[in-house]
C-alpha positions as CSV (number, residue, x, y, z in Angstrom):
1,Q,-45.4,30.1,61.8
2,E,-41.7,31.0,62.2
3,E,-40.8,27.4,62.7
4,A,-42.6,26.5,59.4
5,E,-40.8,29.3,57.6
6,R,-37.5,28.3,59.0
7,K,-38.1,24.7,57.9
8,V,-39.1,25.9,54.4
9,D,-35.9,28.0,54.2
10,E,-33.8,25.1,55.3
11,E,-35.4,22.8,52.8
12,A,-34.9,25.5,50.1
13,K,-31.2,25.7,51.1
14,L,-30.9,22.0,51.0
15,D,-32.7,21.8,47.6
16,A,-30.2,24.5,46.3
17,I,-27.3,22.5,47.7
18,Y,-28.6,19.3,46.1
19,A,-29.3,21.1,42.9
20,G,-25.7,22.4,42.9
21,I,-24.4,18.9,43.7
22,D,-26.5,17.4,40.9
23,E,-25.4,20.1,38.5
24,K,-21.8,19.4,39.4
25,K,-22.3,15.7,39.0
26,Q,-24.0,16.3,35.6
27,E,-21.0,18.5,34.5
28,E,-18.6,15.8,35.6
29,F,-20.7,13.2,33.8
30,N,-20.8,15.3,30.7
31,K,-17.0,15.7,30.8
32,E,-16.4,12.0,31.2
33,L,-18.9,11.3,28.4
34,Q,-17.2,13.8,26.2
35,Q,-13.8,12.2,26.9
36,E,-15.2,8.7,26.1
37,V,-16.7,10.0,22.9
38,Q,-13.4,11.6,21.9
39,T,-11.5,8.4,22.8
40,A,-14.0,6.3,20.7
41,Q,-13.6,8.8,17.8
42,E,-9.9,8.6,18.0
43,A,-10.0,4.8,18.1
44,S,-12.4,4.8,15.1
45,A,-10.0,7.0,13.2
46,R,-7.1,4.7,13.9
47,W,-9.1,1.7,12.9
48,Q,-10.2,3.5,9.7
49,E,-6.5,4.3,8.9
50,E,-5.5,0.8,9.6
51,A,-8.3,-0.6,7.3
52,E,-7.2,1.8,4.6
53,R,-3.6,0.8,5.0
54,K,-4.5,-2.9,4.7
55,V,-6.6,-2.2,1.6
56,D,-3.7,-0.3,0.1
57,E,-1.3,-3.1,0.9
58,E,-3.8,-5.7,-0.6
59,A,-4.1,-3.5,-3.7
60,K,-0.3,-3.4,-4.0
61,L,-0.1,-7.1,-3.6
62,D,-2.8,-7.6,-6.1
63,A,-0.9,-5.4,-8.6
64,I,2.3,-7.3,-7.9
65,Y,0.5,-10.7,-8.4
66,A,-1.2,-9.4,-11.5
67,G,2.2,-8.2,-12.8
68,I,3.7,-11.6,-12.0
69,D,0.7,-13.4,-13.7
70,E,1.1,-11.1,-16.7
71,K,4.8,-11.8,-16.9
72,K,4.2,-15.6,-16.6
73,Q,1.6,-15.3,-19.3
74,E,4.0,-13.5,-21.5
75,E,6.7,-16.1,-20.9
76,F,4.2,-18.9,-21.6
77,N,3.1,-17.2,-24.8
78,K,6.8,-16.8,-25.9
79,E,7.4,-20.5,-25.1
80,L,4.3,-21.6,-26.9
81,Q,5.2,-19.4,-29.9
82,Q,8.7,-21.0,-29.9
83,E,7.2,-24.5,-29.7
84,V,4.8,-23.7,-32.6
85,Q,7.7,-22.3,-34.6
86,T,9.8,-25.4,-33.9
87,A,6.9,-27.7,-34.8
88,Q,6.4,-25.7,-38.1
89,E,10.1,-26.0,-38.9
90,A,10.0,-29.7,-38.2
91,S,6.9,-30.1,-40.3
92,A,8.6,-28.2,-43.2
93,R,11.7,-30.4,-42.9
94,W,9.6,-33.6,-42.9
95,Q,7.7,-32.2,-45.9
96,E,10.9,-31.6,-47.8
97,E,12.2,-35.0,-46.8
98,A,9.0,-36.6,-48.0
99,E,9.1,-34.7,-51.4
100,R,12.7,-35.8,-51.9
101,K,11.8,-39.4,-51.4
């Protein structure tokens, strides 16, 4: 009987030791997992910031290109208007010349 009780006590002690070891391993695992999650969140935040920066840069470039396109369109319109005016003036001169003849 005493031998059986001693074995039960030893097993109980071993179970407690293993449980403590398992608990410690679980705590270490949780810390490592928490660190990995934090690292992933930080990386995700950096990627998000980088993506937003790229979008901002693209928007600025789009605005620059739109401004350039608008300026080119204005220049084209002015040139076209000048050509139309020149053509009208030439037509008027030809008309006057034709009327004189």
